[in-house]
SEVEX-6454 format. One record per atom (N, C-alpha, C, O, CB): atom name; x, z, y; residue number from 1. Coordinates in steps of 0.05 Angstrom, whole numbers, plus 5000, padded with zeros to 4 digits. Glycine has a CB too. Layout:
// SEVEX-6454
{pt "CA", {X, Z, Y}, NUM},
...
END
This chain:
// SEVEX-6454
{pt "N", {2750, 4055, 7135}, 1},
{pt "CA", {2727, 4053, 7152}, 1},
{pt "C", {2701, 4049, 7136}, 1},
{pt "O", {2681, 4064, 7140}, 1},
{pt "CB", {2730, 4030, 7172}, 1},
{pt "N", {2701, 4030, 7118}, 2},
{pt "CA", {2677, 4025, 7102}, 2},
{pt "C", {2671, 4048, 7083}, 2},
{pt "O", {2648, 4054, 7077}, 2},
{pt "CB", {2680, 3999, 7085}, 2},
{pt "N", {2692, 4062, 7074}, 3},
{pt "CA", {2688, 4085, 7057}, 3},
{pt "C", {2673, 4108, 7072}, 3},
{pt "O", {2656, 4121, 7060}, 3},
{pt "CB", {2715, 4096, 7047}, 3},
{pt "N", {2680, 4112, 7097}, 4},
{pt "CA", {2666, 4132, 7113}, 4},
{pt "C", {2637, 4125, 7118}, 4},
{pt "O", {2619, 4142, 7116}, 4},
{pt "CB", {2680, 4136, 7140}, 4},
{pt "N", {2632, 4100, 7123}, 5},
{pt "CA", {2604, 4091, 7127}, 5},
{pt "C", {2588, 4095, 7101}, 5},
{pt "O", {2565, 4105, 7102}, 5},
{pt "CB", {2603, 4061, 7136}, 5},
{pt "N", {2599, 4087, 7078}, 6},
{pt "CA", {2585, 4091, 7053}, 6},
{pt "C", {2581, 4121, 7047}, 6},
{pt "O", {2559, 4129, 7038}, 6},
{pt "CB", {2601, 4079, 7030}, 6},
{pt "N", {2601, 4137, 7053}, 7},
{pt "CA", {2598, 4166, 7048}, 7},
{pt "C", {2576, 4178, 7065}, 7},
{pt "O", {2560, 4193, 7055}, 7},
{pt "CB", {2625, 4180, 7054}, 7},
{pt "N", {2575, 4171, 7091}, 8},
{pt "CA", {2555, 4183, 7108}, 8},
{pt "C", {2527, 4171, 7102}, 8},
{pt "O", {2507, 4186, 7104}, 8},
{pt "CB", {2562, 4177, 7138}, 8},
{pt "N", {2526, 4146, 7094}, 9},
{pt "CA", {2500, 4135, 7086}, 9},
{pt "C", {2490, 4149, 7060}, 9},
{pt "O", {2466, 4154, 7058}, 9},
{pt "CB", {2502, 4104, 7081}, 9},
{pt "N", {2509, 4155, 7042}, 10},
{pt "CA", {2501, 4169, 7018}, 10},
{pt "C", {2491, 4197, 7024}, 10},
{pt "O", {2472, 4206, 7011}, 10},
{pt "CB", {2525, 4171, 6999}, 10},
{pt "N", {2504, 4211, 7043}, 11},
{pt "CA", {2494, 4237, 7050}, 11},
{pt "C", {2467, 4237, 7063}, 11},
{pt "O", {2450, 4254, 7058}, 11},
{pt "CB", {2514, 4251, 7069}, 11},
{pt "N", {2462, 4216, 7080}, 12},
{pt "CA", {2436, 4214, 7092}, 12},
{pt "C", {2414, 4209, 7071}, 12},
{pt "O", {2392, 4220, 7073}, 12},
{pt "CB", {2436, 4190, 7113}, 12},
{pt "N", {2420, 4192, 7052}, 13},
{pt "CA", {2401, 4186, 7030}, 13},
{pt "C", {2396, 4211, 7013}, 13},
{pt "O", {2374, 4216, 7004}, 13},
{pt "CB", {2410, 4163, 7013}, 13},
{pt "N", {2417, 4227, 7009}, 14},
{pt "CA", {2414, 4253, 6994}, 14},
{pt "C", {2395, 4272, 7009}, 14},
{pt "O", {2378, 4284, 6996}, 14},
{pt "CB", {2441, 4266, 6990}, 14},
{pt "N", {2398, 4274, 7035}, 15},
{pt "CA", {2381, 4291, 7051}, 15},
{pt "C", {2352, 4281, 7050}, 15},
{pt "O", {2333, 4296, 7049}, 15},
{pt "CB", {2391, 4294, 7080}, 15},
{pt "N", {2349, 4254, 7052}, 16},
{pt "CA", {2322, 4243, 7050}, 16},
{pt "C", {2309, 4249, 7023}, 16},
{pt "O", {2285, 4254, 7022}, 16},
{pt "CB", {2323, 4212, 7055}, 16},
{pt "N", {2325, 4249, 7002}, 17},
{pt "CA", {2314, 4255, 6976}, 17},
{pt "C", {2305, 4284, 6974}, 17},
{pt "O", {2285, 4290, 6962}, 17},
{pt "CB", {2335, 4250, 6954}, 17},
{pt "N", {2321, 4303, 6986}, 18},
{pt "CA", {2312, 4331, 6986}, 18},
{pt "C", {2287, 4335, 7002}, 18},
{pt "O", {2270, 4351, 6995}, 18},
{pt "CB", {2334, 4349, 6997}, 18},
{pt "N", {2284, 4320, 7024}, 19},
{pt "CA", {2259, 4321, 7040}, 19},
{pt "C", {2235, 4311, 7024}, 19},
{pt "O", {2214, 4324, 7025}, 19},
{pt "CB", {2262, 4305, 7066}, 19},
{pt "N", {2239, 4290, 7009}, 20},
{pt "CA", {2217, 4280, 6992}, 20},
{pt "C", {2210, 4300, 6970}, 20},
{pt "O", {2186, 4303, 6964}, 20},
{pt "CB", {2224, 4252, 6980}, 20},
{pt "N", {2230, 4313, 6959}, 21},
{pt "CA", {2225, 4334, 6939}, 21},
{pt "C", {2209, 4357, 6951}, 21},
{pt "O", {2191, 4367, 6938}, 21},
{pt "CB", {2251, 4344, 6927}, 21},
{pt "N", {2215, 4364, 6975}, 22},
{pt "CA", {2200, 4386, 6989}, 22},
{pt "C", {2171, 4378, 6993}, 22},
{pt "O", {2153, 4393, 6988}, 22},
{pt "CB", {2213, 4393, 7015}, 22},
{pt "N", {2167, 4353, 7002}, 23},
{pt "CA", {2139, 4343, 7006}, 23},
{pt "C", {2124, 4342, 6980}, 23},
{pt "O", {2101, 4349, 6979}, 23},
{pt "CB", {2140, 4315, 7019}, 23},
{pt "N", {2137, 4333, 6958}, 24},
{pt "CA", {2124, 4333, 6932}, 24},
{pt "C", {2117, 4360, 6922}, 24},
{pt "O", {2096, 4364, 6910}, 24},
{pt "CB", {2142, 4318, 6912}, 24},
{pt "N", {2135, 4380, 6926}, 25},
{pt "CA", {2129, 4407, 6918}, 25},
{pt "C", {2105, 4419, 6934}, 25},
{pt "O", {2088, 4433, 6922}, 25},
{pt "CB", {2154, 4425, 6921}, 25},
{pt "N", {2104, 4413, 6959}, 26},
{pt "CA", {2081, 4423, 6975}, 26},
{pt "C", {2056, 4409, 6965}, 26},
{pt "O", {2035, 4422, 6964}, 26},
{pt "CB", {2086, 4417, 7005}, 26},
{pt "N", {2057, 4383, 6959}, 27},
{pt "CA", {2034, 4369, 6949}, 27},
{pt "C", {2024, 4380, 6922}, 27},
{pt "O", {2000, 4382, 6917}, 27},
{pt "CB", {2040, 4340, 6946}, 27},
{pt "N", {2043, 4388, 6904}, 28},
{pt "CA", {2035, 4400, 6879}, 28},
{pt "C", {2020, 4426, 6882}, 28},
{pt "O", {2002, 4432, 6867}, 28},
{pt "CB", {2060, 4404, 6861}, 28},
{pt "N", {2027, 4441, 6903}, 29},
{pt "CA", {2014, 4467, 6908}, 29},
{pt "C", {1988, 4464, 6923}, 29},
{pt "O", {1970, 4480, 6919}, 29},
{pt "CB", {2032, 4485, 6923}, 29},
{pt "N", {1986, 4443, 6940}, 30},
{pt "CA", {1962, 4441, 6957}, 30},
{pt "C", {1940, 4424, 6947}, 30},
{pt "O", {1916, 4429, 6953}, 30},
{pt "CB", {1971, 4431, 6984}, 30},
{pt "N", {1946, 4403, 6931}, 31},
{pt "CA", {1925, 4385, 6922}, 31},
{pt "C", {1907, 4398, 6902}, 31},
{pt "O", {1914, 4417, 6888}, 31},
{pt "CB", {1937, 4360, 6910}, 31},
{pt "N", {1882, 4388, 6901}, 32},
{pt "CA", {1861, 4403, 6887}, 32},
{pt "C", {1858, 4394, 6858}, 32},
{pt "O", {1854, 4411, 6841}, 32},
{pt "CB", {1835, 4399, 6901}, 32},
{pt "N", {1859, 4368, 6852}, 33},
{pt "CA", {1854, 4360, 6824}, 33},
{pt "C", {1878, 4349, 6810}, 33},
{pt "O", {1899, 4345, 6822}, 33},
{pt "CB", {1831, 4340, 6824}, 33},
{pt "N", {1875, 4342, 6785}, 34},
{pt "CA", {1896, 4333, 6768}, 34},
{pt "C", {1909, 4307, 6778}, 34},
{pt "O", {1933, 4304, 6778}, 34},
{pt "CB", {1887, 4329, 6740}, 34},
{pt "N", {1892, 4288, 6787}, 35},
{pt "CA", {1902, 4262, 6795}, 35},
{pt "C", {1919, 4263, 6821}, 35},
{pt "O", {1939, 4250, 6823}, 35},
{pt "CB", {1879, 4243, 6798}, 35},
{pt "N", {1910, 4279, 6839}, 36},
{pt "CA", {1925, 4282, 6864}, 36},
{pt "C", {1952, 4297, 6859}, 36},
{pt "O", {1972, 4290, 6871}, 36},
{pt "CB", {1909, 4297, 6885}, 36},
{pt "N", {1951, 4317, 6842}, 37},
{pt "CA", {1976, 4330, 6835}, 37},
{pt "C", {1995, 4312, 6819}, 37},
{pt "O", {2019, 4313, 6823}, 37},
{pt "CB", {1970, 4355, 6818}, 37},
{pt "N", {1984, 4295, 6802}, 38},
{pt "CA", {2000, 4276, 6788}, 38},
{pt "C", {2013, 4256, 6807}, 38},
{pt "O", {2036, 4248, 6804}, 38},
{pt "CB", {1983, 4261, 6767}, 38},
{pt "N", {1998, 4248, 6828}, 39},
{pt "CA", {2010, 4231, 6849}, 39},
{pt "C", {2033, 4245, 6863}, 39},
{pt "O", {2054, 4233, 6867}, 39},
{pt "CB", {1988, 4223, 6869}, 39},
{pt "N", {2029, 4270, 6870}, 40},
{pt "CA", {2051, 4285, 6884}, 40},
{pt "C", {2075, 4288, 6866}, 40},
{pt "O", {2098, 4286, 6875}, 40},
{pt "CB", {2041, 4313, 6893}, 40},
{pt "N", {2070, 4293, 6840}, 41},
{pt "CA", {2093, 4295, 6821}, 41},
{pt "C", {2108, 4268, 6818}, 41},
{pt "O", {2132, 4268, 6816}, 41},
{pt "CB", {2083, 4305, 6794}, 41},
{pt "N", {2093, 4246, 6818}, 42},
{pt "CA", {2106, 4220, 6816}, 42},
{pt "C", {2121, 4213, 6841}, 42},
{pt "O", {2143, 4202, 6839}, 42},
{pt "CB", {2085, 4199, 6810}, 42},
{pt "N", {2110, 4219, 6864}, 43},
{pt "CA", {2125, 4215, 6889}, 43},
{pt "C", {2150, 4231, 6889}, 43},
{pt "O", {2172, 4222, 6898}, 43},
{pt "CB", {2107, 4221, 6913}, 43},
{pt "N", {2148, 4256, 6880}, 44},
{pt "CA", {2172, 4273, 6880}, 44},
{pt "C", {2192, 4263, 6859}, 44},
{pt "O", {2216, 4265, 6864}, 44},
{pt "CB", {2163, 4302, 6873}, 44},
{pt "N", {2183, 4253, 6837}, 45},
{pt "CA", {2201, 4243, 6817}, 45},
{pt "C", {2215, 4218, 6826}, 45},
{pt "O", {2240, 4215, 6824}, 45},
{pt "CB", {2187, 4237, 6791}, 45},
{pt "N", {2200, 4200, 6837}, 46},
{pt "CA", {2212, 4174, 6846}, 46},
{pt "C", {2229, 4178, 6871}, 46},
{pt "O", {2253, 4172, 6870}, 46},
{pt "CB", {2190, 4153, 6851}, 46},
{pt "N", {2217, 4188, 6892}, 47},
{pt "CA", {2232, 4191, 6917}, 47},
{pt "C", {2253, 4213, 6916}, 47},
{pt "O", {2275, 4211, 6927}, 47},
{pt "CB", {2214, 4197, 6939}, 47},
{pt "N", {2247, 4235, 6902}, 48},
{pt "CA", {2265, 4258, 6901}, 48},
{pt "C", {2287, 4255, 6881}, 48},
{pt "O", {2306, 4271, 6882}, 48},
{pt "CB", {2250, 4282, 6896}, 48},
{pt "N", {2286, 4235, 6864}, 49},
{pt "CA", {2308, 4231, 6845}, 49},
{pt "C", {2321, 4204, 6850}, 49},
{pt "O", {2345, 4201, 6847}, 49},
{pt "CB", {2297, 4232, 6817}, 49},
{pt "N", {2306, 4184, 6857}, 50},
{pt "CA", {2317, 4157, 6862}, 50},
{pt "C", {2336, 4158, 6886}, 50},
{pt "O", {2359, 4148, 6884}, 50},
{pt "CB", {2295, 4136, 6867}, 50},
{pt "N", {2328, 4170, 6908}, 51},
{pt "CA", {2345, 4171, 6932}, 51},
{pt "C", {2371, 4187, 6927}, 51},
{pt "O", {2392, 4177, 6935}, 51},
{pt "CB", {2329, 4183, 6955}, 51},
{pt "N", {2370, 4210, 6915}, 52},
{pt "CA", {2396, 4224, 6910}, 52},
{pt "C", {2414, 4208, 6891}, 52},
{pt "O", {2438, 4209, 6895}, 52},
{pt "CB", {2390, 4251, 6899}, 52},
{pt "N", {2403, 4195, 6871}, 53},
{pt "CA", {2420, 4179, 6853}, 53},
{pt "C", {2432, 4156, 6869}, 53},
{pt "O", {2456, 4150, 6865}, 53},
{pt "CB", {2404, 4168, 6830}, 53},
{pt "N", {2417, 4144, 6886}, 54},
{pt "CA", {2428, 4122, 6903}, 54},
{pt "C", {2449, 4133, 6922}, 54},
{pt "O", {2470, 4121, 6925}, 54},
{pt "CB", {2405, 4109, 6919}, 54},
{pt "N", {2444, 4156, 6934}, 55},
{pt "CA", {2464, 4169, 6951}, 55},
{pt "C", {2490, 4176, 6937}, 55},
{pt "O", {2512, 4172, 6947}, 55},
{pt "CB", {2453, 4193, 6964}, 55},
{pt "N", {2487, 4187, 6912}, 56},
{pt "CA", {2511, 4193, 6897}, 56},
{pt "C", {2526, 4168, 6889}, 56},
{pt "O", {2551, 4169, 6887}, 56},
{pt "CB", {2503, 4209, 6872}, 56},
{pt "N", {2512, 4146, 6883}, 57},
{pt "CA", {2526, 4121, 6877}, 57},
{pt "C", {2542, 4112, 6901}, 57},
{pt "O", {2564, 4103, 6898}, 57},
{pt "CB", {2505, 4100, 6869}, 57},
{pt "N", {2530, 4114, 6925}, 58},
{pt "CA", {2544, 4106, 6949}, 58},
{pt "C", {2569, 4123, 6954}, 58},
{pt "O", {2590, 4113, 6961}, 58},
{pt "CB", {2526, 4107, 6974}, 58},
{pt "N", {2566, 4149, 6949}, 59},
{pt "CA", {2588, 4167, 6953}, 59},
{pt "C", {2610, 4162, 6932}, 59},
{pt "O", {2634, 4162, 6939}, 59},
{pt "CB", {2579, 4197, 6951}, 59},
{pt "N", {2602, 4156, 6907}, 60},
{pt "CA", {2622, 4151, 6887}, 60},
{pt "C", {2637, 4124, 6892}, 60},
{pt "O", {2661, 4122, 6887}, 60},
{pt "CB", {2610, 4150, 6859}, 60},
{pt "N", {2623, 4104, 6903}, 61},
{pt "CA", {2636, 4079, 6910}, 61},
{pt "C", {2656, 4084, 6933}, 61},
{pt "O", {2676, 4069, 6935}, 61},
{pt "CB", {2616, 4058, 6918}, 61},
{pt "N", {2651, 4103, 6950}, 62},
{pt "CA", {2668, 4108, 6973}, 62},
{pt "C", {2690, 4128, 6969}, 62},
{pt "O", {2705, 4135, 6987}, 62},
{pt "CB", {2651, 4117, 6996}, 62},
{pt "N", {2694, 4138, 6944}, 63},
{pt "CA", {2714, 4158, 6939}, 63},
{pt "C", {2738, 4145, 6926}, 63},
{pt "O", {2738, 4139, 6902}, 63},
{pt "CB", {2703, 4181, 6921}, 63},
{pt "N", {2760, 4141, 6942}, 64},
{pt "CA", {2783, 4126, 6930}, 64},
{pt "C", {2799, 4143, 6910}, 64},
{pt "O", {2814, 4131, 6894}, 64},
{pt "CB", {2801, 4117, 6953}, 64},
{pt "N", {2797, 4169, 6910}, 65},
{pt "CA", {2812, 4186, 6892}, 65},
{pt "C", {2803, 4183, 6863}, 65},
{pt "O", {2818, 4192, 6845}, 65},
{pt "CB", {2809, 4214, 6900}, 65},
{pt "N", {2780, 4171, 6858}, 66},
{pt "CA", {2770, 4168, 6831}, 66},
{pt "C", {2782, 4143, 6817}, 66},
{pt "O", {2780, 4141, 6793}, 66},
{pt "CB", {2740, 4165, 6831}, 66},
{pt "N", {2795, 4126, 6832}, 67},
{pt "CA", {2807, 4102, 6820}, 67},
{pt "C", {2785, 4083, 6810}, 67},
{pt "O", {2765, 4078, 6824}, 67},
{pt "CB", {2825, 4110, 6797}, 67},
{pt "N", {2790, 4072, 6787}, 68},
{pt "CA", {2770, 4053, 6775}, 68},
{pt "C", {2745, 4067, 6764}, 68},
{pt "O", {2725, 4054, 6759}, 68},
{pt "CB", {2783, 4037, 6753}, 68},
{pt "N", {2747, 4093, 6761}, 69},
{pt "CA", {2723, 4108, 6751}, 69},
{pt "C", {2700, 4108, 6771}, 69},
{pt "O", {2677, 4112, 6763}, 69},
{pt "CB", {2731, 4137, 6744}, 69},
{pt "N", {2706, 4103, 6796}, 70},
{pt "CA", {2685, 4104, 6816}, 70},
{pt "C", {2665, 4081, 6811}, 70},
{pt "O", {2641, 4085, 6817}, 70},
{pt "CB", {2697, 4102, 6844}, 70},
{pt "N", {2674, 4058, 6801}, 71},
{pt "CA", {2656, 4036, 6796}, 71},
{pt "C", {2639, 4042, 6771}, 71},
{pt "O", {2615, 4035, 6770}, 71},
{pt "CB", {2671, 4010, 6792}, 71},
{pt "N", {2651, 4055, 6751}, 72},
{pt "CA", {2636, 4063, 6727}, 72},
{pt "C", {2615, 4083, 6734}, 72},
{pt "O", {2592, 4081, 6726}, 72},
{pt "CB", {2655, 4074, 6706}, 72},
{pt "N", {2622, 4103, 6750}, 73},
{pt "CA", {2603, 4124, 6758}, 73},
{pt "C", {2581, 4113, 6775}, 73},
{pt "O", {2557, 4118, 6771}, 73},
{pt "CB", {2617, 4147, 6772}, 73},
{pt "N", {2589, 4096, 6795}, 74},
{pt "CA", {2569, 4084, 6813}, 74},
{pt "C", {2550, 4066, 6798}, 74},
{pt "O", {2526, 4066, 6803}, 74},
{pt "CB", {2582, 4069, 6835}, 74},
{pt "N", {2560, 4050, 6779}, 75},
{pt "CA", {2543, 4032, 6764}, 75},
{pt "C", {2524, 4048, 6746}, 75},
{pt "O", {2501, 4040, 6742}, 75},
{pt "CB", {2560, 4014, 6747}, 75},
{pt "N", {2534, 4070, 6734}, 76},
{pt "CA", {2517, 4086, 6717}, 76},
{pt "C", {2495, 4099, 6734}, 76},
{pt "O", {2472, 4100, 6725}, 76},
{pt "CB", {2533, 4108, 6703}, 76},
{pt "N", {2501, 4109, 6757}, 77},
{pt "CA", {2481, 4121, 6775}, 77},
{pt "C", {2460, 4100, 6784}, 77},
{pt "O", {2436, 4106, 6785}, 77},
{pt "CB", {2494, 4134, 6799}, 77},
{pt "N", {2469, 4076, 6790}, 78},
{pt "CA", {2450, 4055, 6798}, 78},
{pt "C", {2432, 4047, 6775}, 78},
{pt "O", {2409, 4041, 6779}, 78},
{pt "CB", {2465, 4031, 6809}, 78},
{pt "N", {2443, 4046, 6751}, 79},
{pt "CA", {2427, 4039, 6727}, 79},
{pt "C", {2406, 4061, 6722}, 79},
{pt "O", {2383, 4054, 6717}, 79},
{pt "CB", {2445, 4036, 6703}, 79},
{pt "N", {2414, 4086, 6724}, 80},
{pt "CA", {2395, 4108, 6720}, 80},
{pt "C", {2373, 4107, 6742}, 80},
{pt "O", {2350, 4112, 6736}, 80},
{pt "CB", {2410, 4135, 6721}, 80},
{pt "N", {2381, 4102, 6767}, 81},
{pt "CA", {2361, 4100, 6788}, 81},
{pt "C", {2342, 4077, 6784}, 81},
{pt "O", {2318, 4080, 6789}, 81},
{pt "CB", {2375, 4097, 6816}, 81},
{pt "N", {2352, 4054, 6775}, 82},
{pt "CA", {2334, 4032, 6770}, 82},
{pt "C", {2315, 4038, 6747}, 82},
{pt "O", {2291, 4031, 6749}, 82},
{pt "CB", {2351, 4007, 6763}, 82},
{pt "N", {2325, 4050, 6725}, 83},
{pt "CA", {2307, 4056, 6703}, 83},
{pt "C", {2286, 4076, 6711}, 83},
{pt "O", {2263, 4074, 6704}, 83},
{pt "CB", {2324, 4068, 6679}, 83},
{pt "N", {2294, 4096, 6727}, 84},
{pt "CA", {2274, 4116, 6737}, 84},
{pt "C", {2253, 4103, 6754}, 84},
{pt "O", {2230, 4109, 6752}, 84},
{pt "CB", {2289, 4138, 6753}, 84},
{pt "N", {2262, 4084, 6771}, 85},
{pt "CA", {2243, 4070, 6789}, 85},
{pt "C", {2223, 4053, 6773}, 85},
{pt "O", {2201, 4049, 6782}, 85},
{pt "CB", {2258, 4053, 6809}, 85},
{pt "N", {2231, 4043, 6750}, 86},
{pt "CA", {2214, 4026, 6734}, 86},
{pt "C", {2196, 4043, 6715}, 86},
{pt "O", {2173, 4036, 6711}, 86},
{pt "CB", {2230, 4007, 6718}, 86},
{pt "N", {2206, 4065, 6704}, 87},
{pt "CA", {2192, 4079, 6683}, 87},
{pt "C", {2174, 4102, 6693}, 87},
{pt "O", {2154, 4108, 6680}, 87},
{pt "CB", {2211, 4089, 6664}, 87},
{pt "N", {2180, 4114, 6715}, 88},
{pt "CA", {2164, 4137, 6725}, 88},
{pt "C", {2136, 4129, 6732}, 88},
{pt "O", {2117, 4143, 6724}, 88},
{pt "CB", {2178, 4149, 6749}, 88},
{pt "N", {2131, 4107, 6746}, 89},
{pt "CA", {2103, 4099, 6751}, 89},
{pt "C", {2087, 4093, 6726}, 89},
{pt "O", {2064, 4098, 6723}, 89},
{pt "CB", {2102, 4076, 6770}, 89},
{pt "N", {2101, 4080, 6706}, 90},
{pt "CA", {2087, 4074, 6681}, 90},
{pt "C", {2080, 4099, 6666}, 90},
{pt "O", {2058, 4100, 6654}, 90},
{pt "CB", {2105, 4056, 6663}, 90},
{pt "N", {2097, 4119, 6666}, 91},
{pt "CA", {2091, 4144, 6653}, 91},
{pt "C", {2068, 4159, 6667}, 91},
{pt "O", {2051, 4171, 6654}, 91},
{pt "CB", {2115, 4162, 6651}, 91},
{pt "N", {2068, 4158, 6693}, 92},
{pt "CA", {2047, 4171, 6708}, 92},
{pt "C", {2020, 4157, 6703}, 92},
{pt "O", {2000, 4171, 6700}, 92},
{pt "CB", {2054, 4170, 6738}, 92},
{pt "N", {2020, 4131, 6702}, 93},
{pt "CA", {1996, 4117, 6696}, 93},
{pt "C", {1986, 4123, 6668}, 93},
{pt "O", {1961, 4126, 6664}, 93},
{pt "CB", {2000, 4086, 6699}, 93},
{pt "N", {2004, 4125, 6649}, 94},
{pt "CA", {1996, 4132, 6622}, 94},
{pt "C", {1983, 4160, 6620}, 94},
{pt "O", {1964, 4164, 6606}, 94},
{pt "CB", {2020, 4130, 6602}, 94},
{pt "N", {1995, 4179, 6635}, 95},
{pt "CA", {1983, 4206, 6635}, 95},
{pt "C", {1956, 4206, 6648}, 95},
{pt "O", {1937, 4218, 6637}, 95},
{pt "CB", {2002, 4225, 6651}, 95},
{pt "N", {1952, 4192, 6670}, 96},
{pt "CA", {1926, 4191, 6683}, 96},
{pt "C", {1905, 4178, 6666}, 96},
{pt "O", {1883, 4187, 6664}, 96},
{pt "CB", {1928, 4177, 6710}, 96},
{pt "N", {1913, 4156, 6653}, 97},
{pt "CA", {1894, 4141, 6636}, 97},
{pt "C", {1886, 4158, 6612}, 97},
{pt "O", {1862, 4159, 6604}, 97},
{pt "CB", {1905, 4114, 6627}, 97},
{pt "N", {1905, 4172, 6600}, 98},
{pt "CA", {1899, 4188, 6576}, 98},
{pt "C", {1881, 4212, 6584}, 98},
{pt "O", {1863, 4219, 6569}, 98},
{pt "CB", {1925, 4199, 6563}, 98},
{pt "N", {1886, 4224, 6607}, 99},
{pt "CA", {1870, 4247, 6615}, 99},
{pt "C", {1841, 4237, 6622}, 99},
{pt "O", {1822, 4251, 6616}, 99},
{pt "CB", {1882, 4260, 6640}, 99},
{pt "N", {1839, 4213, 6633}, 100},
{pt "CA", {1812, 4203, 6640}, 100},
{pt "C", {1797, 4195, 6615}, 100},
{pt "O", {1773, 4200, 6612}, 100},
{pt "CB", {1815, 4179, 6658}, 100},
{pt "N", {1811, 4182, 6596}, 101},
{pt "CA", {1797, 4173, 6571}, 101},
{pt "C", {1789, 4197, 6554}, 101},
{pt "O", {1769, 4195, 6540}, 101},
{pt "CB", {1815, 4154, 6556}, 101},
{pt "N", {1805, 4218, 6554}, 102},
{pt "CA", {1798, 4242, 6538}, 102},
{pt "C", {1779, 4260, 6552}, 102},
{pt "O", {1772, 4281, 6541}, 102},
{pt "CB", {1824, 4257, 6531}, 102},
{pt "N", {1770, 4253, 6576}, 103},
{pt "CA", {1751, 4268, 6592}, 103},
{pt "C", {1762, 4296, 6598}, 103},
{pt "O", {1746, 4315, 6600}, 103},
{pt "CB", {1724, 4271, 6578}, 103},
{pt "N", {1788, 4298, 6601}, 104},
{pt "CA", {1800, 4324, 6608}, 104},
{pt "C", {1797, 4329, 6638}, 104},
{pt "O", {1790, 4351, 6647}, 104},
{pt "CB", {1830, 4324, 6600}, 104},
{pt "N", {1802, 4309, 6654}, 105},
{pt "CA", {1801, 4312, 6683}, 105},
{pt "C", {1783, 4290, 6694}, 105},
{pt "O", {1788, 4266, 6689}, 105},
{pt "CB", {1830, 4310, 6696}, 105},
{pt "N", {1762, 4298, 6709}, 106},
{pt "CA", {1744, 4279, 6721}, 106},
{pt "C", {1753, 4273, 6749}, 106},
{pt "O", {1759, 4292, 6764}, 106},
{pt "CB", {1715, 4289, 6720}, 106},
{pt "N", {1755, 4248, 6757}, 107},
{pt "CA", {1762, 4242, 6784}, 107},
{pt "C", {1739, 4249, 6803}, 107},
{pt "O", {1716, 4240, 6799}, 107},
{pt "CB", {1770, 4212, 6788}, 107},
{pt "N", {1745, 4264, 6823}, 108},
{pt "CA", {1724, 4273, 6842}, 108},
{pt "C", {1732, 4264, 6870}, 108},
{pt "O", {1754, 4271, 6879}, 108},
{pt "CB", {1720, 4303, 6841}, 108},
{pt "N", {1717, 4251, 6885}, 109},
{pt "CA", {1693, 4236, 6878}, 109},
{pt "C", {1701, 4209, 6866}, 109},
{pt "O", {1721, 4197, 6876}, 109},
{pt "CB", {1674, 4232, 6902}, 109},
{pt "N", {1686, 4199, 6847}, 110},
{pt "CA", {1692, 4173, 6835}, 110},
{pt "C", {1674, 4152, 6847}, 110},
{pt "O", {1650, 4153, 6845}, 110},
{pt "CB", {1687, 4174, 6804}, 110},
{pt "N", {1686, 4133, 6860}, 111},
{pt "CA", {1671, 4111, 6873}, 111},
{pt "C", {1664, 4091, 6852}, 111},
{pt "O", {1641, 4082, 6850}, 111},
{pt "CB", {1687, 4098, 6896}, 111},
{pt "N", {1683, 4083, 6835}, 112},
{pt "CA", {1679, 4064, 6813}, 112},
{pt "C", {1695, 4074, 6789}, 112},
{pt "O", {1718, 4081, 6792}, 112},
{pt "CB", {1687, 4035, 6821}, 112},
{pt "N", {1682, 4075, 6766}, 113},
{pt "CA", {1695, 4084, 6742}, 113},
{pt "C", {1693, 4061, 6721}, 113},
{pt "O", {1674, 4060, 6706}, 113},
{pt "CB", {1682, 4110, 6731}, 113},
{pt "N", {1713, 4044, 6721}, 114},
{pt "CA", {1712, 4021, 6703}, 114},
{pt "C", {1717, 4028, 6674}, 114},
{pt "O", {1706, 4015, 6657}, 114},
{pt "CB", {1733, 4001, 6712}, 114},
{pt "N", {1731, 4050, 6669}, 115},
{pt "CA", {1735, 4058, 6641}, 115},
{pt "C", {1708, 4068, 6630}, 115},
{pt "O", {1702, 4064, 6606}, 115},
{pt "CB", {1756, 4080, 6639}, 115},
{pt "N", {1692, 4082, 6646}, 116},
{pt "CA", {1666, 4091, 6637}, 116},
{pt "C", {1647, 4068, 6632}, 116},
{pt "O", {1632, 4068, 6613}, 116},
{pt "CB", {1654, 4111, 6658}, 116},
{pt "N", {1649, 4047, 6649}, 117},
{pt "CA", {1633, 4024, 6646}, 117},
{pt "C", {1641, 4009, 6620}, 117},
{pt "O", {1624, 3997, 6607}, 117},
{pt "CB", {1635, 4005, 6670}, 117},
{pt "N", {1667, 4008, 6614}, 118},
{pt "CA", {1675, 3995, 6589}, 118},
{pt "C", {1666, 4009, 6564}, 118},
{pt "O", {1661, 3996, 6544}, 118},
{pt "CB", {1706, 3993, 6589}, 118},
{pt "N", {1662, 4035, 6566}, 119},
{pt "CA", {1652, 4050, 6543}, 119},
{pt "C", {1622, 4048, 6540}, 119},
{pt "O", {1610, 4058, 6521}, 119},
{pt "CB", {1660, 4079, 6545}, 119},
{pt "N", {1609, 4036, 6560}, 120},
{pt "CA", {1580, 4033, 6559}, 120},
{pt "C", {1565, 4055, 6573}, 120},
{pt "O", {1541, 4058, 6568}, 120},
{pt "CB", {1571, 4031, 6530}, 120},
{pt "N", {1578, 4070, 6590}, 121},
{pt "CA", {1565, 4092, 6604}, 121},
{pt "C", {1557, 4086, 6631}, 121},
{pt "O", {1546, 4103, 6645}, 121},
{pt "CB", {1583, 4115, 6604}, 121},
END
């Protein structure tokens, strides 16, 4: 009984991840500047990869034919999902900061630009 619930919950989370990937792909095509596209890519990376990894972990925990390997696979998937959840926003922030400091992409419209103020501008 619990295996079926975990399996169906994993499938629902997998479908939710594909929906987030679709939304992120549409955002990458529709948004106008670098920062908005970076946001769409980060949403797609986090939601479109974290949810499927979580769903696959649930499915692997619910598959009795794998024996003891199901806990190893599920733990590995959960570890990868946790690392992705922690590191993807940091990488996105580093990309946005580097592009802004190198004056590659200007935020439009900029209400407050604290990095420009720190440089004395």
